[in-house]
KOLKOL-540000 format. One record per atom (N, C-alpha, C): y, x, z; residue number from 1; chain; residue in one letter; atom name. Coordinates in steps of 0.02 Angstrom, whole numbers, plus 50000, padded with zeros to 5 digits. Each point is the difference from the previous one (the first is absolute). Layout:
KOLKOL-540000
> Y | X | Z | seq | mol | type | atom
> Y | X | Z | NUM | A | A | CA
...
This chain:
KOLKOL-540000
> Y | X | Z | seq | mol | type | atom
> 48249 | 49390 | 50489 | 1 | A | M | N
> 50042 | 50058 | 49988 | 1 | A | M | CA
> 49993 | 50019 | 49926 | 1 | A | M | C
> 50055 | 50022 | 49971 | 2 | A | V | N
> 50002 | 50021 | 49930 | 2 | A | V | CA
> 49983 | 50074 | 49996 | 2 | A | V | C
> 49963 | 50019 | 49948 | 3 | A | S | N
> 49983 | 50070 | 49989 | 3 | A | S | CA
> 50052 | 50032 | 49954 | 3 | A | S | C
> 50010 | 50066 | 50012 | 4 | A | M | N
> 50047 | 50038 | 49959 | 4 | A | M | CA
> 49968 | 50067 | 49985 | 4 | A | M | C
> 50004 | 50023 | 49939 | 5 | A | T | N
> 49973 | 50065 | 49981 | 5 | A | T | CA
> 50057 | 50050 | 50001 | 5 | A | T | C
> 49986 | 50058 | 50027 | 6 | A | L | N
> 50051 | 50051 | 50008 | 6 | A | L | CA
> 49974 | 50066 | 49970 | 6 | A | L | C
> 50039 | 50031 | 49957 | 7 | A | A | N
> 49982 | 50065 | 49972 | 7 | A | A | CA
> 50033 | 50055 | 50040 | 7 | A | A | C
> 49960 | 50050 | 50018 | 8 | A | I | N
> 50025 | 50058 | 50037 | 8 | A | I | CA
> 49975 | 50063 | 49967 | 8 | A | I | C
> 50035 | 50056 | 50010 | 9 | A | P | N
> 49977 | 50064 | 49971 | 9 | A | P | CA
> 49933 | 50021 | 50030 | 9 | A | P | C
> 49960 | 50036 | 49960 | 10 | A | K | N
> 49934 | 50023 | 50024 | 10 | A | K | CA
> 50006 | 50042 | 50063 | 10 | A | K | C
> 50052 | 50042 | 50004 | 11 | A | E | N
> 50009 | 50044 | 50058 | 11 | A | E | CA
> 50009 | 49958 | 50064 | 11 | A | E | C
> 50038 | 49947 | 49994 | 12 | A | L | N
> 50011 | 49956 | 50058 | 12 | A | L | CA
> 49935 | 49966 | 50021 | 12 | A | L | C
> 49962 | 49977 | 49952 | 13 | A | K | N
> 49936 | 49968 | 50014 | 13 | A | K | CA
> 49953 | 50049 | 50036 | 13 | A | K | C
> 49999 | 50063 | 49978 | 14 | A | K | N
> 49958 | 50050 | 50033 | 14 | A | K | CA
> 50020 | 50009 | 50073 | 14 | A | K | C
> 50065 | 50001 | 50014 | 15 | A | E | N
> 50023 | 50007 | 50068 | 15 | A | E | CA
> 49982 | 49938 | 50042 | 15 | A | E | C
> 50005 | 49942 | 49969 | 16 | A | M | N
> 49982 | 49938 | 50036 | 16 | A | M | CA
> 49926 | 50001 | 50017 | 16 | A | M | C
> 49959 | 50026 | 49956 | 17 | A | E | N
> 49928 | 50002 | 50012 | 17 | A | E | CA
> 49981 | 50045 | 50058 | 17 | A | E | C
> 50045 | 50045 | 50020 | 18 | A | L | N
> 49987 | 50043 | 50058 | 18 | A | L | CA
> 50004 | 49960 | 50065 | 18 | A | L | C
> 50027 | 49939 | 49996 | 19 | A | H | N
> 50008 | 49957 | 50059 | 19 | A | H | CA
> 49972 | 49930 | 49986 | 19 | A | H | C
> 49934 | 49996 | 49994 | 20 | A | P | N
> 49969 | 49934 | 49985 | 20 | A | P | CA
> 50008 | 49950 | 50057 | 20 | A | P | C
> 50018 | 50024 | 50059 | 21 | A | E | N
> 50009 | 49954 | 50057 | 21 | A | E | CA
> 50064 | 49958 | 49994 | 21 | A | E | C
> 50043 | 50020 | 49955 | 22 | A | I | N
> 50064 | 49965 | 49991 | 22 | A | I | CA
> 49991 | 49941 | 49952 | 22 | A | I | C
> 50028 | 49943 | 50019 | 23 | A | N | N
> 50000 | 49941 | 49956 | 23 | A | N | CA
> 50061 | 50007 | 49955 | 23 | A | N | C
> 49990 | 50031 | 49942 | 24 | A | W | N
> 50056 | 50015 | 49955 | 24 | A | W | CA
> 50032 | 49937 | 49973 | 24 | A | W | C
> 49963 | 49947 | 49994 | 25 | A | S | N
> 50030 | 49936 | 49978 | 25 | A | S | CA
> 50051 | 49976 | 50051 | 25 | A | S | C
> 49983 | 50007 | 50064 | 26 | A | E | N
> 50047 | 49979 | 50052 | 26 | A | E | CA
> 50061 | 50045 | 50001 | 26 | A | E | C
> 49990 | 50064 | 49988 | 27 | A | V | N
> 50057 | 50047 | 49996 | 27 | A | V | CA
> 50047 | 49978 | 49944 | 27 | A | V | C
> 49972 | 49983 | 49942 | 28 | A | A | N
> 50041 | 49977 | 49944 | 28 | A | A | CA
> 50036 | 49934 | 50017 | 28 | A | A | C
> 49964 | 49954 | 50031 | 29 | A | R | N
> 50031 | 49936 | 50019 | 29 | A | R | CA
> 50058 | 50011 | 50048 | 29 | A | R | C
> 49990 | 50045 | 50049 | 30 | A | A | N
> 50053 | 50014 | 50048 | 30 | A | A | CA
> 50061 | 50031 | 49966 | 30 | A | A | C
> 49988 | 50045 | 49954 | 31 | A | A | N
> 50056 | 50032 | 49963 | 31 | A | A | CA
> 50038 | 49948 | 49959 | 31 | A | A | C
> 49964 | 49955 | 49969 | 32 | A | I | N
> 50032 | 49947 | 49961 | 32 | A | I | CA
> 50040 | 49954 | 50046 | 32 | A | I | C
> 49971 | 49982 | 50058 | 33 | A | R | N
> 50037 | 49959 | 50048 | 33 | A | R | CA
> 50065 | 50034 | 50022 | 33 | A | R | C
> 49996 | 50065 | 50015 | 34 | A | R | N
> 50060 | 50037 | 50022 | 34 | A | R | CA
> 50053 | 49999 | 49944 | 34 | A | R | C
> 49979 | 50012 | 49939 | 35 | A | K | N
> 50048 | 50001 | 49944 | 35 | A | K | CA
> 50032 | 49931 | 49991 | 35 | A | K | C
> 49960 | 49947 | 50004 | 36 | A | I | N
> 50026 | 49931 | 49994 | 36 | A | I | CA
> 50051 | 49987 | 50055 | 36 | A | I | C
> 49984 | 50021 | 50061 | 37 | A | H | N
> 50046 | 49991 | 50057 | 37 | A | H | CA
> 50067 | 50036 | 49986 | 37 | A | H | C
> 49996 | 50061 | 49976 | 38 | A | I | N
> 50061 | 50038 | 49984 | 38 | A | I | CA
> 50041 | 49965 | 49946 | 38 | A | I | C
> 49966 | 49977 | 49948 | 39 | A | L | N
> 50034 | 49965 | 49945 | 39 | A | L | CA
> 50033 | 49936 | 50023 | 39 | A | L | C
> 49966 | 49962 | 50042 | 40 | A | K | N
> 50029 | 49938 | 50027 | 40 | A | K | CA
> 50062 | 50015 | 50042 | 40 | A | K | C
> 49995 | 50053 | 50041 | 41 | A | E | N
> 50056 | 50019 | 50042 | 41 | A | E | CA
> 50060 | 50022 | 49956 | 41 | A | E | C
> 49985 | 50037 | 49948 | 42 | A | M | N
> 50054 | 50021 | 49954 | 42 | A | M | CA
> 50032 | 49939 | 49967 | 42 | A | M | C
> 49958 | 49953 | 49978 | 43 | A | D | N
> 50027 | 49939 | 49969 | 43 | A | D | CA
> 50044 | 49962 | 50049 | 43 | A | D | C
> 49978 | 49996 | 50064 | 44 | A | R | N
> 50040 | 49965 | 50050 | 44 | A | R | CA
> 50067 | 50034 | 50011 | 44 | A | R | C
> 49999 | 50066 | 50005 | 45 | A | I | N
> 50061 | 50038 | 50011 | 45 | A | I | CA
> 50048 | 49993 | 49941 | 45 | A | I | C
> 49971 | 50002 | 49940 | 46 | A | L | N
> 50042 | 49999 | 49940 | 46 | A | L | CA
> 50020 | 49930 | 49976 | 46 | A | L | C
> 49973 | 49948 | 50032 | 47 | A | A | N
> 50013 | 49932 | 49978 | 47 | A | A | CA
> 50074 | 49983 | 49997 | 47 | A | A | C
> 50039 | 50025 | 50047 | 48 | A | N | N
> 50071 | 49984 | 50002 | 48 | A | N | CA
> 50044 | 50057 | 49976 | 48 | A | N | C
> 49969 | 50050 | 49970 | 49 | A | S | N
> 50038 | 50058 | 49977 | 49 | A | S | CA
> 50041 | 49984 | 49938 | 49 | A | S | C
> 50059 | 50028 | 49998 | 50 | A | E | N
> 50043 | 49992 | 49941 | 50 | A | E | CA
> 49996 | 50062 | 49955 | 50 | A | E | C
> 49958 | 50047 | 50019 | 51 | A | L | N
> 49991 | 50061 | 49962 | 51 | A | L | CA
> 49959 | 49985 | 49938 | 51 | A | L | C
> 50027 | 50020 | 49941 | 52 | A | S | N
> 49963 | 49989 | 49938 | 52 | A | S | CA
> 49945 | 50053 | 49993 | 52 | A | S | C
> 49954 | 49988 | 49954 | 53 | A | E | N
> 49948 | 50050 | 49988 | 53 | A | E | CA
> 50030 | 50066 | 49976 | 53 | A | E | C
> 50051 | 49995 | 49958 | 54 | A | K | N
> 50033 | 50061 | 49975 | 54 | A | K | CA
> 50033 | 50037 | 50058 | 54 | A | K | C
> 50034 | 49963 | 50045 | 55 | A | D | N
> 50031 | 50031 | 50059 | 55 | A | D | CA
> 49947 | 50035 | 50043 | 55 | A | D | C
> 49943 | 49967 | 50009 | 56 | A | A | N
> 49947 | 50028 | 50042 | 56 | A | A | CA
> 49972 | 50065 | 49969 | 56 | A | A | C
> 49994 | 50001 | 49934 | 57 | A | I | N
> 49976 | 50061 | 49966 | 57 | A | I | CA
> 50049 | 50057 | 50009 | 57 | A | I | C
> 50063 | 49986 | 49991 | 58 | A | I | N
> 50052 | 50051 | 50008 | 58 | A | I | CA
> 50000 | 50026 | 50072 | 58 | A | I | C
> 49997 | 49955 | 50048 | 59 | A | L | N
> 49999 | 50019 | 50070 | 59 | A | L | CA
> 49937 | 50041 | 50016 | 59 | A | L | C
> 49944 | 49980 | 49974 | 60 | A | G | N
> 49937 | 50036 | 50010 | 60 | A | G | CA
> 50004 | 50071 | 49973 | 60 | A | G | C
> 50030 | 50007 | 49942 | 61 | A | R | N
> 50007 | 50067 | 49971 | 61 | A | R | CA
> 50045 | 50045 | 50043 | 61 | A | R | C
> 50053 | 49970 | 50027 | 62 | A | K | N
> 50045 | 50039 | 50043 | 62 | A | K | CA
> 49964 | 50022 | 50064 | 62 | A | K | C
> 49961 | 49955 | 50029 | 63 | A | V | N
> 49963 | 50017 | 50061 | 63 | A | V | CA
> 49949 | 50054 | 49984 | 63 | A | V | C
> 49964 | 49993 | 49945 | 64 | A | T | N
> 49950 | 50050 | 49981 | 64 | A | T | CA
> 50032 | 50069 | 49991 | 64 | A | T | C
> 50059 | 50002 | 49968 | 65 | A | K | N
> 50034 | 50064 | 49989 | 65 | A | K | CA
> 50021 | 50030 | 50067 | 65 | A | K | C
> 50028 | 49959 | 50044 | 66 | A | K | N
> 50021 | 50026 | 50066 | 66 | A | K | CA
> 49941 | 50028 | 50039 | 66 | A | K | C
> 49943 | 49964 | 49999 | 67 | A | V | N
> 49941 | 50023 | 50036 | 67 | A | V | CA
> 49975 | 50066 | 49969 | 67 | A | V | C
> 49998 | 50002 | 49933 | 68 | A | A | N
> 49978 | 50061 | 49967 | 68 | A | A | CA
> 50046 | 50059 | 50016 | 68 | A | A | C
> 50065 | 49988 | 49999 | 69 | A | D | N
> 50048 | 50052 | 50017 | 69 | A | D | CA
> 49990 | 50025 | 50071 | 69 | A | D | C
> 49985 | 49953 | 50046 | 70 | A | K | N
> 49990 | 50019 | 50070 | 70 | A | K | CA
> 49939 | 50045 | 50006 | 70 | A | K | C
> 49946 | 49984 | 49966 | 71 | A | F | N
> 49939 | 50041 | 50006 | 71 | A | F | CA
> 50006 | 50066 | 49963 | 71 | A | F | C
> 50042 | 50003 | 49949 | 72 | A | K | N
> 50011 | 50063 | 49965 | 72 | A | K | CA
> 50036 | 50050 | 50044 | 72 | A | K | C
> 50043 | 49974 | 50043 | 73 | A | S | N
> 50040 | 50045 | 50043 | 73 | A | S | CA
> 49962 | 50021 | 50063 | 73 | A | S | C
> 49942 | 49972 | 50012 | 74 | A | V | N
> 49962 | 50016 | 50062 | 74 | A | V | CA
> 49959 | 50062 | 49990 | 74 | A | V | C
């Protein structure tokens, strides 16, 4: 297995130390596995997409604005 060094804020480290029973390395590995799975799924979905990066950015901004507008009215 390859080792990796990870920098975290002191406050987070203090909170982690409150739970020494947790294998924090395994927690980090699981989080990385989940992120890799999500990225692979996104790549698979987007493999046949005709949407350009510019189109995706524009669409993303429109969605963000609509969501923000919805929550402002609540």
